[in-house]
C-alpha positions as CSV (number, residue, x, y, z in Angstrom):
1,M,-77.9,-22.3,-37.9
2,I,-79.0,-20.0,-34.9
3,S,-74.8,-19.6,-34.1
4,L,-74.8,-18.9,-38.0
5,L,-76.9,-16.6,-37.6
6,N,-75.4,-15.0,-34.2
7,E,-72.2,-15.0,-36.1
8,A,-74.3,-11.6,-38.7
9,F,-76.0,-10.5,-35.7
10,I,-72.8,-9.5,-34.3
11,H,-70.8,-7.8,-37.6
12,E,-74.3,-5.5,-37.5
13,I,-73.4,-4.9,-34.0
14,E,-70.3,-3.9,-35.1
15,A,-71.1,-2.1,-38.3
16,T,-73.7,-0.6,-36.7
17,M,-70.8,1.4,-33.9
18,I,-68.3,1.8,-36.4
19,Y,-70.5,3.5,-38.6
20,V,-72.5,5.7,-35.9
21,R,-69.0,7.1,-34.5
22,N,-67.5,7.5,-37.4
23,A,-70.6,9.6,-38.8
24,F,-70.5,11.9,-36.3
25,I,-66.9,12.8,-37.1
26,M,-66.7,13.1,-40.5
27,P,-65.3,16.3,-42.4
28,G,-67.8,16.1,-45.6
29,C,-71.7,16.7,-44.6
30,D,-72.7,14.0,-47.8
31,P,-70.5,10.9,-46.3
32,S,-71.7,11.7,-43.0
33,R,-75.0,11.8,-44.1
34,V,-74.7,8.2,-45.6
35,T,-72.9,7.3,-43.3
36,E,-75.5,7.6,-40.6
37,S,-78.3,6.1,-42.9
38,I,-76.6,3.0,-43.6
39,S,-76.2,3.2,-39.8
40,V,-79.6,2.5,-39.3
41,D,-79.3,-0.3,-42.3
42,E,-77.3,-2.2,-39.9
43,M,-79.9,-1.5,-37.4
44,R,-82.7,-3.0,-39.4
45,H,-80.7,-6.2,-40.2
46,M,-80.3,-6.6,-36.5
47,N,-83.5,-7.0,-35.5
48,W,-84.0,-9.1,-38.6
49,L,-81.3,-11.6,-36.9
50,A,-82.9,-11.1,-34.0
51,E,-86.5,-12.2,-34.7
52,L,-84.9,-15.7,-37.3
53,I,-82.6,-16.4,-33.4
54,V,-85.7,-16.2,-31.0
55,K,-87.5,-17.7,-33.3
56,R,-85.3,-20.9,-34.0
57,G,-85.2,-20.6,-29.9
58,G,-81.7,-19.0,-29.6
59,K,-80.9,-15.6,-28.3
60,P,-78.3,-13.4,-30.2
61,C,-75.6,-12.7,-28.8
62,M,-73.8,-9.2,-27.6
63,E,-70.1,-10.3,-27.4
64,H,-68.5,-8.7,-30.4
65,K,-64.6,-7.8,-30.5
66,E,-62.6,-4.8,-30.6
67,L,-64.0,-2.4,-33.0
68,D,-61.5,-1.0,-35.8
69,F,-62.8,2.2,-36.2
70,G,-61.2,2.4,-39.5
71,G,-59.4,6.3,-37.9
72,D,-59.7,9.3,-38.1
73,D,-59.4,10.7,-41.1
74,L,-62.3,10.2,-43.9
75,K,-59.9,8.8,-46.6
76,S,-59.4,5.4,-43.8
77,Q,-63.2,5.1,-42.4
78,L,-64.8,4.8,-46.0
79,E,-61.9,2.4,-46.9
80,H,-62.7,0.8,-44.1
81,Q,-66.7,0.6,-44.7
82,V,-65.8,-0.6,-47.7
83,I,-63.7,-3.3,-46.2
84,H,-66.9,-4.0,-43.7
85,E,-69.3,-4.4,-45.5
86,T,-67.1,-7.1,-47.8
87,E,-66.6,-8.8,-45.5
88,A,-71.0,-9.0,-45.2
89,I,-71.1,-9.5,-48.3
90,E,-68.0,-12.6,-48.5
91,M,-70.3,-13.7,-44.8
92,Y,-74.0,-14.1,-46.1
93,K,-72.9,-15.4,-49.5
94,R,-71.4,-18.0,-47.7
95,M,-74.1,-18.8,-44.6
96,I,-77.0,-18.2,-47.7
97,G,-74.7,-21.5,-48.7
98,L,-75.3,-23.1,-45.8
99,I,-78.6,-22.7,-44.6
100,D,-81.5,-24.5,-45.9
101,D,-84.3,-23.0,-44.4
102,P,-86.2,-21.0,-47.4
103,E,-87.4,-17.9,-44.7
104,V,-83.8,-17.6,-43.4
105,V,-81.8,-17.5,-46.4
106,G,-84.4,-15.0,-48.2
107,V,-84.3,-12.7,-45.2
108,L,-80.0,-13.6,-45.5
109,E,-80.5,-12.7,-49.5
110,H,-82.1,-9.5,-48.8
111,I,-79.5,-7.9,-46.3
112,L,-76.7,-9.4,-48.3
113,D,-78.4,-6.9,-51.1
114,E,-78.8,-4.2,-48.8
115,E,-74.8,-4.8,-48.1
116,K,-73.5,-4.5,-51.7
117,R,-76.0,-0.9,-51.7
118,H,-74.1,0.4,-49.0
119,R,-70.6,-1.0,-50.6
120,K,-71.4,0.6,-53.8
121,E,-72.4,3.8,-51.2
122,F,-68.7,4.4,-49.6
123,R,-67.5,4.1,-52.3
124,I,-69.0,6.3,-54.9
125,R,-68.1,8.7,-51.8
126,I,-63.8,7.7,-52.4
127,E,-64.8,8.4,-56.2
128,R,-66.3,11.7,-55.5
129,L,-63.8,12.9,-53.3
130,G,-61.2,11.5,-55.6
131,I,-59.6,8.8,-53.5
132,Q,-58.5,6.1,-54.0
133,E,-59.0,3.0,-52.5
């Protein structure tokens, strides 16, 4: 279970760093604010996951892969962020099916709901800008 939680923790680290960087360079005010706000959610997810990991005798893993920011233009950034959220949604669904710990499953289900909302928010920004995924 600790290995699965660390997988999720690393995904949240990557999301946080990608979204913070993109928020700084996004040309539009609304997409930038939404991306920054979602990065804060991702940091909160990291905190919840770290607490679960430590409570179960593990240590949060900080090693992550090389980051893909999705490019430097707004369209590619938002599209990449939709992909990152979709990956998170699939990961959390898989983990919920594998883990038999009510506390952990409850936290993962809450994070899953937020990831679905994040993807929707990014898709709304794409629609408003007339950008096709």
